[in-house]
OpenMM code with the backbone's topology and positions (N, CA, C; nanometers):
from openmm import Vec3, app, unit

residues = "MET ASP LYS ARG LEU LEU ASP ILE LEU CYS CYS PRO VAL SER LYS ARG PRO LEU ARG THR LEU LYS PRO GLY GLU LEU GLU MET LEU ASN ALA GLY ILE GLU LYS GLY GLN VAL GLN ASN VAL ALA GLY GLU LYS LEU SER GLN ARG VAL ASP GLU ALA LEU VAL THR THR ASP GLY LYS VAL VAL TYR ARG VAL ASP ASP GLY ILE PRO VAL MET LEU PRO GLU GLN GLY ILE GLY THR VAL GLN PHE ASN GLU TRP PRO ALA SER PRO".split()
positions = [
    Vec3(3.4938, -4.4970, 6.6626),
    Vec3(3.3975, -4.4382, 6.4991),
    Vec3(3.3734, -4.3190, 6.5193),
    Vec3(3.4561, -4.2119, 6.4391),
    Vec3(3.4265, -4.0582, 6.4095),
    Vec3(3.3049, -4.0451, 6.3907),
    Vec3(3.2737, -3.9536, 6.4829),
    Vec3(3.1333, -3.8776, 6.4751),
    Vec3(3.0697, -3.8233, 6.3824),
    Vec3(3.1384, -3.7417, 6.2773),
    Vec3(3.1255, -3.7247, 6.1458),
    Vec3(3.0822, -3.8201, 6.0691),
    Vec3(3.1840, -3.9131, 6.0706),
    Vec3(3.1280, -3.9830, 5.9965),
    Vec3(3.0037, -4.0835, 6.0191),
    Vec3(3.0386, -4.1164, 6.1300),
    Vec3(2.8736, -4.2028, 6.1970),
    Vec3(2.7548, -4.0795, 6.1408),
    Vec3(2.7544, -3.9642, 6.1540),
    Vec3(2.6372, -3.8789, 6.1169),
    Vec3(2.6095, -3.9032, 5.9633),
    Vec3(2.7053, -3.9365, 5.8879),
    Vec3(2.6295, -3.9675, 5.7364),
    Vec3(2.6356, -4.0445, 5.6571),
    Vec3(2.6819, -4.1714, 5.7677),
    Vec3(2.6097, -4.3202, 5.7175),
    Vec3(2.4477, -4.3729, 5.7601),
    Vec3(2.4016, -4.4215, 5.7179),
    Vec3(2.3236, -4.4539, 5.6450),
    Vec3(2.2810, -4.6317, 5.6555),
    Vec3(2.1993, -4.7085, 5.6688),
    Vec3(2.1559, -4.8449, 5.6308),
    Vec3(2.1382, -4.8333, 5.4675),
    Vec3(2.2085, -4.9266, 5.4004),
    Vec3(2.2123, -4.9148, 5.2448),
    Vec3(2.0830, -4.9524, 5.2050),
    Vec3(2.0110, -5.0185, 5.2885),
    Vec3(1.8854, -5.0970, 5.2394),
    Vec3(1.7568, -4.9728, 5.3001),
    Vec3(1.7381, -4.9939, 5.4098),
    Vec3(1.6630, -4.8739, 5.4554),
    Vec3(1.6597, -4.7154, 5.4842),
    Vec3(1.7794, -4.7004, 5.4984),
    Vec3(1.8442, -4.5508, 5.4902),
    Vec3(1.8254, -4.5419, 5.5797),
    Vec3(1.8244, -4.5951, 5.7086),
    Vec3(1.8053, -4.5394, 5.8233),
    Vec3(1.9676, -4.4962, 5.8918),
    Vec3(1.9541, -4.4266, 5.9945),
    Vec3(2.0716, -4.3639, 6.0396),
    Vec3(2.0769, -4.5236, 6.1423),
    Vec3(2.2340, -4.4574, 6.1575),
    Vec3(2.2745, -4.5691, 6.2444),
    Vec3(2.3783, -4.5292, 6.3792),
    Vec3(2.3965, -4.6141, 6.4910),
    Vec3(2.4515, -4.5500, 6.6006),
    Vec3(2.5481, -4.6509, 6.6267),
    Vec3(2.6271, -4.6911, 6.7122),
    Vec3(2.7191, -4.7912, 6.7251),
    Vec3(2.6552, -4.8807, 6.8983),
    Vec3(2.7059, -4.9630, 6.8295),
    Vec3(2.6540, -5.1005, 6.9341),
    Vec3(2.7132, -5.0650, 7.0477),
    Vec3(2.6108, -5.0964, 7.1179),
    Vec3(2.6013, -5.1083, 7.2948),
    Vec3(2.6783, -5.2021, 7.3440),
    Vec3(2.7803, -5.2085, 7.4440),
    Vec3(2.8568, -5.3085, 7.5077),
    Vec3(2.7706, -5.4497, 7.4938),
    Vec3(2.6389, -5.4212, 7.5703),
    Vec3(2.5925, -5.5602, 7.5883),
    Vec3(2.5443, -5.6041, 7.4502),
    Vec3(2.4970, -5.5182, 7.3643),
    Vec3(2.4353, -5.5826, 7.2146),
    Vec3(2.5479, -5.6259, 7.1568),
    Vec3(2.6957, -5.6013, 7.1777),
    Vec3(2.8241, -5.6533, 7.1264),
    Vec3(2.8375, -5.8210, 7.2002),
    Vec3(2.8341, -5.8084, 7.3223),
    Vec3(2.8210, -5.9190, 7.3667),
    Vec3(2.7384, -6.0406, 7.3314),
    Vec3(2.6090, -6.0080, 7.3422),
    Vec3(2.5043, -6.0745, 7.3000),
    Vec3(2.5828, -6.1515, 7.1450),
    Vec3(2.6205, -6.0235, 7.0657),
    Vec3(2.6449, -6.0920, 6.8927),
    Vec3(2.7353, -6.2004, 6.9317),
    Vec3(2.8540, -6.1623, 6.9726),
    Vec3(3.0060, -6.1835, 7.0125),
    Vec3(2.9309, -6.3904, 7.0281),
    Vec3(2.8629, -6.3710, 7.1684),
    Vec3(2.7874, -6.5290, 7.2117),
    Vec3(2.7729, -6.6047, 7.1279),
    Vec3(2.6571, -6.4996, 7.0046),
    Vec3(2.6191, -6.6249, 6.9387),
    Vec3(2.7041, -6.6873, 6.8154),
    Vec3(2.7664, -6.5771, 6.7853),
    Vec3(2.8684, -6.5843, 6.6449),
    Vec3(2.9724, -6.7087, 6.7261),
    Vec3(3.0099, -6.7021, 6.8872),
    Vec3(3.0995, -6.8131, 6.9624),
    Vec3(3.0184, -6.9542, 6.9625),
    Vec3(2.8927, -6.9692, 6.9476),
    Vec3(2.8277, -7.0779, 6.9479),
    Vec3(2.7554, -7.1327, 6.8197),
    Vec3(2.7938, -7.0709, 6.7275),
    Vec3(2.7990, -7.0415, 6.5483),
    Vec3(2.6147, -7.0650, 6.5072),
    Vec3(2.5609, -6.9725, 6.5927),
    Vec3(2.4162, -6.9236, 6.5884),
    Vec3(2.3579, -6.8187, 6.4391),
    Vec3(2.4699, -6.7190, 6.4523),
    Vec3(2.5024, -6.5889, 6.3689),
    Vec3(2.5055, -6.6198, 6.2106),
    Vec3(2.4254, -6.5810, 6.1434),
    Vec3(2.4293, -6.5600, 5.9679),
    Vec3(2.4204, -6.4103, 5.9567),
    Vec3(2.4995, -6.3761, 5.8523),
    Vec3(2.4475, -6.2350, 5.7782),
    Vec3(2.3798, -6.2582, 5.6752),
    Vec3(2.3053, -6.1644, 5.6342),
    Vec3(2.1634, -6.1589, 5.5316),
    Vec3(2.2089, -6.2750, 5.4462),
    Vec3(2.3111, -6.2681, 5.3949),
    Vec3(2.3823, -6.3737, 5.2471),
    Vec3(2.3775, -6.5231, 5.3235),
    Vec3(2.3289, -6.5724, 5.4166),
    Vec3(2.2854, -6.7068, 5.5013),
    Vec3(2.4824, -6.7664, 5.5115),
    Vec3(2.5358, -6.6402, 5.5095),
    Vec3(2.6862, -6.7120, 5.5578),
    Vec3(2.6904, -6.6687, 5.6935),
    Vec3(2.7332, -6.8412, 5.7727),
    Vec3(2.7496, -6.8215, 5.9371),
    Vec3(2.8639, -6.7240, 5.9445),
    Vec3(2.8653, -6.6645, 6.0285),
    Vec3(2.9902, -6.5624, 6.0998),
    Vec3(3.0775, -6.6884, 6.1857),
    Vec3(3.1981, -6.6589, 6.1783),
    Vec3(3.2948, -6.7890, 6.2772),
    Vec3(3.4323, -6.6445, 6.3580),
    Vec3(3.4181, -6.5063, 6.3245),
    Vec3(3.5030, -6.3880, 6.3647),
    Vec3(3.4242, -6.3190, 6.4834),
    Vec3(3.4888, -6.3078, 6.5818),
    Vec3(3.4286, -6.1996, 6.6765),
    Vec3(3.4081, -6.0780, 6.6387),
    Vec3(3.3456, -6.0025, 6.6998),
    Vec3(3.3304, -5.8462, 6.6190),
    Vec3(3.3536, -5.7565, 6.7207),
    Vec3(3.4660, -5.6638, 6.6370),
    Vec3(3.5424, -5.5934, 6.7783),
    Vec3(3.4492, -5.4409, 6.8041),
    Vec3(3.3876, -5.3826, 6.6944),
    Vec3(3.3069, -5.2918, 6.6480),
    Vec3(3.1868, -5.2996, 6.5518),
    Vec3(3.0772, -5.2649, 6.6124),
    Vec3(2.9737, -5.2497, 6.4780),
    Vec3(2.9000, -5.1792, 6.5014),
    Vec3(2.8424, -5.1338, 6.4043),
    Vec3(2.6750, -5.0370, 6.3922),
    Vec3(2.5748, -5.0731, 6.4028),
    Vec3(2.4489, -5.0068, 6.4312),
    Vec3(2.3034, -5.0701, 6.4201),
    Vec3(2.2159, -4.9616, 6.3542),
    Vec3(2.1105, -4.9964, 6.2864),
    Vec3(2.0523, -4.9014, 6.2640),
    Vec3(1.9463, -4.8696, 6.3657),
    Vec3(1.9270, -4.7478, 6.3929),
    Vec3(1.8505, -4.6420, 6.4903),
    Vec3(1.7008, -4.7785, 6.5549),
    Vec3(1.6790, -4.8666, 6.4348),
    Vec3(1.5590, -4.8920, 6.4885),
    Vec3(1.5748, -5.0560, 6.5184),
    Vec3(1.7212, -5.0886, 6.5107),
    Vec3(1.7754, -5.1751, 6.6441),
    Vec3(1.7481, -5.3701, 6.5491),
    Vec3(1.7233, -5.3200, 6.3801),
    Vec3(1.7144, -5.4282, 6.2992),
    Vec3(1.8007, -5.5045, 6.2312),
    Vec3(1.9192, -5.4190, 6.2003),
    Vec3(2.0169, -5.4683, 6.1091),
    Vec3(2.1513, -5.3945, 6.1728),
    Vec3(2.2832, -5.5001, 6.2211),
    Vec3(2.4412, -5.4751, 6.2499),
    Vec3(2.5048, -5.4648, 6.1535),
    Vec3(2.5704, -5.3627, 6.1449),
    Vec3(2.6852, -5.3986, 6.0148),
    Vec3(2.8319, -5.3860, 6.0918),
    Vec3(2.9033, -5.4653, 6.0818),
    Vec3(3.0602, -5.4548, 6.1498),
    Vec3(3.1056, -5.3692, 6.1082),
    Vec3(3.2251, -5.3105, 6.1653),
    Vec3(3.3599, -5.1990, 6.1628),
    Vec3(3.4650, -5.2914, 6.1431),
    Vec3(3.5109, -5.3317, 6.0493),
    Vec3(3.6664, -5.4229, 5.9991),
    Vec3(3.7662, -5.2432, 6.0457),
    Vec3(3.8590, -5.2689, 6.1359),
    Vec3(3.9516, -5.2236, 6.1215),
    Vec3(3.9434, -5.0482, 6.0706),
    Vec3(3.8407, -5.0211, 6.1876),
    Vec3(3.7449, -4.9159, 6.1727),
    Vec3(3.6932, -4.8516, 6.0014),
    Vec3(3.6946, -4.9573, 5.9378),
    Vec3(3.5867, -4.9238, 5.8431),
    Vec3(3.4884, -4.9954, 5.8418),
    Vec3(3.3509, -4.9212, 5.8026),
    Vec3(3.2110, -4.9683, 5.8233),
    Vec3(3.1997, -5.1001, 5.6849),
    Vec3(3.1688, -5.1551, 5.7128),
    Vec3(3.1351, -5.2775, 5.5703),
    Vec3(2.9891, -5.2865, 5.5920),
    Vec3(2.9411, -5.1596, 5.5321),
    Vec3(2.8182, -5.1565, 5.4367),
    Vec3(2.7647, -5.2289, 5.3372),
    Vec3(2.7856, -5.3335, 5.2673),
    Vec3(2.7563, -5.3775, 5.1899),
    Vec3(2.6086, -5.4633, 5.2623),
    Vec3(2.4710, -5.4741, 5.1699),
    Vec3(2.3832, -5.5211, 5.2366),
    Vec3(2.3800, -5.6406, 5.2721),
    Vec3(2.4492, -5.7481, 5.1967),
    Vec3(2.4446, -5.8993, 5.2111),
    Vec3(2.5475, -5.9373, 5.3248),
    Vec3(2.6101, -5.8092, 5.3852),
    Vec3(2.7082, -5.8515, 5.4892),
    Vec3(2.6205, -5.7802, 5.6324),
    Vec3(2.5395, -5.7586, 5.6405),
    Vec3(2.4547, -5.6852, 5.7619),
    Vec3(2.3938, -5.8227, 5.7835),
    Vec3(2.3726, -5.7853, 5.9633),
    Vec3(2.3459, -5.8888, 6.0508),
    Vec3(2.1863, -5.8680, 6.1380),
    Vec3(2.1049, -5.9887, 6.0451),
    Vec3(1.9753, -5.9249, 6.1485),
    Vec3(1.9362, -5.9640, 6.2571),
    Vec3(1.8755, -5.8873, 6.3376),
    Vec3(1.9243, -5.9238, 6.4803),
    Vec3(1.7753, -5.9722, 6.5308),
    Vec3(1.6753, -6.0533, 6.4186),
    Vec3(1.5753, -6.1335, 6.4310),
    Vec3(1.6358, -6.2462, 6.4759),
    Vec3(1.7132, -6.2853, 6.4585),
    Vec3(1.8128, -6.4228, 6.4796),
    Vec3(1.8255, -6.4369, 6.6145),
    Vec3(1.8213, -6.3090, 6.7126),
    Vec3(1.8361, -6.3205, 6.8653),
    Vec3(1.6562, -6.3057, 6.9492),
    Vec3(1.7101, -6.3886, 6.9944),
    Vec3(1.5470, -6.4045, 7.1049),
    Vec3(1.5642, -6.3224, 7.1818),
    Vec3(1.7042, -6.2218, 7.2427),
    Vec3(1.6478, -6.1442, 7.3805),
    Vec3(1.7111, -6.0190, 7.2961),
    Vec3(1.7448, -6.0002, 7.1948),
    Vec3(1.7682, -5.8597, 7.1336),
    Vec3(1.7056, -5.7865, 7.1991),
    Vec3(1.7636, -5.6293, 7.2734),
    Vec3(1.7281, -5.5499, 7.3126),
    Vec3(1.6403, -5.4680, 7.2239),
    Vec3(1.5293, -5.3802, 7.2517),
    Vec3(1.4341, -5.3073, 7.1844),
    Vec3(1.5188, -5.1678, 7.1670),
    Vec3(1.4915, -5.1080, 7.0713),
    Vec3(1.5472, -4.9660, 7.0244),
    Vec3(1.5008, -4.8822, 7.1403),
    Vec3(1.5368, -4.7680, 7.1841),
    Vec3(1.4593, -4.6626, 7.2468),
    Vec3(1.4091, -4.6034, 7.1439),
] * unit.nanometer
topology = app.Topology()
chain = topology.addChain("A")
for resn in residues:
    res = topology.addResidue(resn, chain)
    for name in ("N", "CA", "C"):
        topology.addAtom(name, app.Element.getBySymbol(name[0]), res)
């Protein structure tokens, strides 16, 4: 993800800044998707692994990045409350 683009992006709902998802967070997200346990805000179950994603700096919402393009639609966000062990944000 281009640093300049990341600097101007924010969550469309909370307006919080975003950061790239850390490798451990990405692994946890994909493990949940593989088990069929992850839904987006619209309630749709995710079925495809995520290769890259952004997360709000408070760690509450994840937005996937498809082919280098952030998917910043509010209904496509992935709430982290559905993960029991999601890491706390710094």
